[in-house]
N, C-alpha and C positions, 0 to 999 in steps of 0.2 A: 545684507539679504539673509533671507531665513529659507530653512530646509522645509519644504512643501510635500506633504504624498501625493503623487501624481499616478502610479502605477500599483493598482493592487496586487495581492499576492498571487492569485490565479494566472493574471495576465504576466506578470515576469515569470513565474513557473512555466507557462505555457511557450513562452519565446524559446528557454533553454531546453525543455523538454523535446520540442519540434527541432531544433538544432540537432540534439542526439538522436532522434527517431530517424532522421534525414541520413545522418552519418552511419546510422545501423542499416537500414535500407541500401545505401550505397555499398558498404562492406559485405552484406550478406549475398547481394546478387552478384559481385565481383568473385567471391569465393564460393559460388554455387550452392549456398546455404537457402534453399528455396522455402522450407518451413520458418526458418526466422525470417526470412522475408515477408511472408506472408503476416505472420504475427506482428512484426514492427508495422507493417502496412495499417492493421486492425487497429492499433494501439494509435497511430497517427489518425486514422479516421474518427477515432471516439475524442481524440484530442481536439480535433480541427471542426467537429461537429458541436462541440460544447463550446469552444471559442465562437461560433456565430451565434449561437443561442445566448452567451453573455454577451454579444455585442447588441443585442435586443434588449435584456433585462438588467445588464450589469453596470458597472462603474460608468461615469461620464467620459472616462478618457478610453473606455473600451467599446464605447457604443460604434456600431456600423456606419450611421448617419453622420459620425464626426470625421469620417473617412474622405467624404467628396466634396472635393474642392473644384473651382473651376480653373481652366489654364492660366488665367491673369492670376488668381491667388498663388499659384505656383511661382510664376515669375517673380512676382512682388516679394514672395518670401526668398527669395534669393537676394535681392535688392536690400531687403530689410534687415537682414541677419539678427531677427528677432529671437533672442536666449529666452524670453521670458514667457514662451508660449506653454501651455500647460500639458497639452496632449501632442500627439504627432503633428509635425509640420506639412504643409500642403505637398511637398515633394515627397516627405515620408509616408504619407497617408496613400499616393498613388502605388508605393514599392509595396506597403501591405496590401492593397488590393490585387496587386499583380500576384504576390505570393499567394493569397486566397485562391486566383484564378489558377494557377500553375498546379499548387498542390491538391485542389478538388479535382483537375484534370487527370492529375498523375494517380489518385486514388480511384476512382471512375473508371479508367482506362485499364488498371490492375485488376479491378474486380471482374471486368470481362475478358482478361486475356486468358491465352492457353498455349501450352507449348505443344499441342496436339498429340501428345502421347499420355503423359502421367499427371501432368499438373494443370488443373483449371481453377481460375478465379472462380469465386462462389455465385457470380452473375452469368457466366460464360453459358450455362445451360438454358438461361431464358432468352438468350438473343442469338440472330443467326449466325453462320459461319462467317458471312461477309462482314458482319459487325465485329466479330471476334477478331478477325484479321485485322480491321481498322483499328480495334482498341490495341493489338500487338504494336503495331507500326506508330501509333501516337504514344503510347507507353514509353517507347523508346526515345522517340523525337522530343517528347515533353521533358524529359528527364535531362537532356542535353539544354534545352531551354532554361531549365530550373537551375542547372549547374551555372549558366552565365549570370542567371538573375541574382544568385548568391554572389558572385563575383562583384556585381555590380553594387550590392549592397554593401558588401566589406569595404569596397571603396568609397561608398558615401558615408560610412561610418569614420572613415579616416579622414575625408574632406570636413564632416563637421566637428571632428577634434581638432582640425586646424584651426576652425572659426570659434572654438571655444566652447562647443556643445559636446559634453563627456555623455554620450549616449549609452555606452556599455555600462558606466557606473550607474547611470540612471535604472537602468534595466535590472540591474541586481539589487539596489537598495530601494528602489521605488521612489526616490527623493529626488526632488529638483530645487534649485537655489532661485527665489523668487524675491523681488525688493519688497514684498509686504506679507504679512501672515494673514490679512484679511480676505482670505479665499474661501468661497464656498467649498463644502466637502465635495471631492470629486471621485473619491474611491468607496468602495462597498466591501464589508465582509466576504471573503472569498469562498465561504464554507458551502454556499449553495452551488458555486459552482464546480467545487470539487465533488460533490453529491451527485450532480449530473453528470460529470466524466465518469466517475465511478460506475453509476449506473449503467451507463451507455458501454463501457468497458467490458463491463460483466456480461452484459448482454449478446454484445458481439463476440467475446470469446468462448462464450458457453454455445454458441452456434457455429458461426464460421470457424472459430478458432479453434474449437475443439480437437479436430484431427491433427493439425499441425502443431498444436500443443502437448499432445498426448505421444507424437512421435519424439519431440524434442525431449520429454520427461522419460522416455522408455529407455 
């Protein structure tokens, strides 16, 4: 078996930064730290937007097109126990798509939410009061669903570990053991992705994030 690079640097960092940002989002809202909650949300927004862009122009294993599989492929993946697949398995791809939907829903609903007193999302002023009320309801409900999805994801990681697929290790090192080194390169240098992320983050923080950032720094 030979070690082959299958996950690029940005993709691996995206995974762990997303874990961290979701933890901060949960902690900040539980502790009533709304400014930190907004900043963590803006950070997550820049992160997920970059990931979607990288899913079009980035590495082969980062491509969004590689995440779409038929239900039959999911079933066959469980039967085959293929440990030599380069990217996400069919079931893993479905989980990634689910997380994209849930996180984007959480971000958009948060941008349109309002407590009706002091705190408004940056898009709340552009939508109707009924839309704001719906966004508030959806933001709370969707996080509960996201929480259960995270639990399912952790259970799936444990399941694949038992089957001999060390998913966590691969997402740290970026490498996977394959039977041959004769593989076409599947990763790209992450510098373009990081450039996109920093540009988006600076743009968001200097517009929507200016007020909560100045509050935390004061």
